[in-house]
N, C-alpha and C positions, 0 to 999 in steps of 0.2 A: 374962386371955384376950385374944388379939389378934384383931381382925377382919381376916381375911386375904381380899383380893379375888381371886376366881377368875374369869378370863375364860372365857366360854362362847361358842363359835363356832356359830352356827346358819346352816346353808346352806339357801337357798330357791331352787329352780329354777322359773322362771316362764315361761309362754308369753305374751309381752307382747301379741301381736296379738289373742289371743282372751280372755284372762282378766282382765288388769288395765289396759286402756287408760284407764279413768276415773280410776284411782288415780295413775298416773304419766305420763300423756300418750300421744299416738299414737306409733306405731312404723312408719308406712307406709314401705316401701321400704328398711328397714334389716335385714331378716331377722327371724326369729321367736323366737330363743332368746338369752337372756343369763343371766348368773349374778349373783345379788344375795346378798351375805353381810352379815348383821347382826351387829355386834360388841356383846355385852351383858355388862358386868361384873356379877357377882352377888356381893354380900357374904355370906360364910358364916363362922361362928365355927369356926376349925380349930385354934386354938393356934399357937404359933410353931414351925414345923417346919423352920426353916432356910432358907426360901425368901425371907425378907426381910432387908434390910440397912439399918442406920441410917446415914444420910449427911446431914450438915448439919442435924441435928435433925429430919429428916423421914423417914418410912418409905418406902422404895423397894421395890417388888415385882419379883422376877425374872420377867420376862414371856417368857423364851426358849421355854417350852413353847407359848405362843400363836404366836410367830413361826414355830416349826417346823410347827405344825398348819396355819397359813395358807399357809406356803410349799409344803407338800405338796398343798394344795388347788389353788393356782395352777399348780403344775407339771403337774397332771393335768387341766387344762381348757384347751381351745382357744377357748372362747366368750369374747365380751366380758364382762368381770368388774368389778363395782363392789363394793368392800368398805367399808361405811360404818357408822359408829357410834361409840361411846365406847371408844376404845383405852386411855384413862387413861394415856397416855404422850405425851411431848413429844420433838421432834427438834432444835429449834433454840433458841438462847439467848433469842430474843424470844417464844418460845411460852409464857412465863410471866412475869408481873410482880407485884411487891409480895409475893413469897413467897421461898422458898428458891431460890438461884441454880441455873440449869440446869447440870449438870455433864456432862462427856464420857462418864463411865461410865453416866450415865442414858440417853444417847441412842445409844450405839454399836450396841447390838443391834438397835434399831429401824432405824437407817440401813443396817446390814448386810442386814437383811431386805428393805428396799426395793431396794437395789442388786443383791443376789444374785438376786432374782426379777424384775428389770427392771420395777419398778412406779414409778408417779409419782402425785402428788396430783392430783385432778380440779380443773379451774378452778372458782373460787368467787367469791362476792361477798357483800356484807352485813357483818355483825358479824365482827370478826377473832377475838376470844376467845370460846370456846364454853362455858366454865364459869367461875363465880365463886362465892365463899364467902358472898355476900350481905353482906359487910362494908361499912364506910363509911370513906371517906378512906384513910389509910395502912393501915387494917386490911382493905382489900379486896384479895384475891388473885384474879387472873384467869389463865386458861390456855387454850391451844388443844389440847384433848385429844380432841375429837370430830372425826373426819377422814373424808374420802371418798378412797379410794385405788383406782386403776384400772390395768389392764394395757394393753399395746400394742394388743391387739385392740379394746379399748373406745375408745381414742383414734382408731383408724382409722375407726370407724363413728360414734361419738358425740362427736366433738371439739367440737361446739357446745353440748353439755350443760353447764350451769353449776350448781354446788351453791350454794344460797342459805342463808346462816347468818342465821336470823331472830332477833329479840329474844327474850330468855329468858322474860320474863313472870314468873310465880310460881315457875317451876322454876329450879334452879341451872344447868341446861344450856340451850343454844340449840337449837331444832329445826333440822334440816337438811332442805331441800326441794329436789326436782329434778323435771323433766319431760322425757320423751323426745320430746315434740313438736318438730318441726324449728323452729328459730329463724330469723326473717328475717335475711338477710345484707345488710349495707350495705357497698358497696365490694368489694374483693377478699377472698379467703379468707385468714385470718391464718396466718402461718408458725408452725409448732410444732416444737420440737426436744426430744426426750426425752433427758435428761442421761445416762442409762445407755448410750446409744449411743456416747458418747465413749470408753467403756471397752472397747468391742468390738475385738477383734483384727482388723486388716485394714481398719478403717474408712477411713483416709486413702487407701489404695490404691483402694478401691471408689469413693470420691468423685472421685479423679483419673480413673479410667476413665470415670466418668459424664460428667465435664467434657470429656474428649477425644472421647467419642462424640458429644456435643452439638455441639462445634466442628466436627468432621469432617463432620457432616450438614448 
């Protein structure tokens, strides 16, 4: 029997100003509604039903149903949205070390989900790898599978919110911590560019029009 991991998406709509200011910080002046999505993989014995493929000696699960479900959710919300949790998926070659090499087939669906839905990873600090197998030396595999992903509405309001990757402790995962309290700014506001904008049709023409309008005024 194969232990097949089934991702469960739990949507939580919260009124930040009234219900959870102590839990995740103040929200003064930022609006009252946001969307928080918690990604929780649940291991269930289902047998091999053709949803897994063996690649490089490691079992890779087909997560396309998860990306479709999250994509549908993002499409139907205009609120600032933070999707944070254990995706059990990697996107870049350096997202895993001391284990099976990250392959393109392992990352393509995740990348397509991010680009198709105009999402980006939230700013972060602290530990880089969020999971390890508790091995020692060359037997220690580490990967960045716990992620915080946001939409453009989130960046517009919460651009100063940073996700902290804390030390794992006794768990094999690192806790992810964030606060909505406004952070003190030193110097000017940092410039942020969402990579998916470069793929938008008419971007260069829009930028040119903005430059010409600025120069003429």
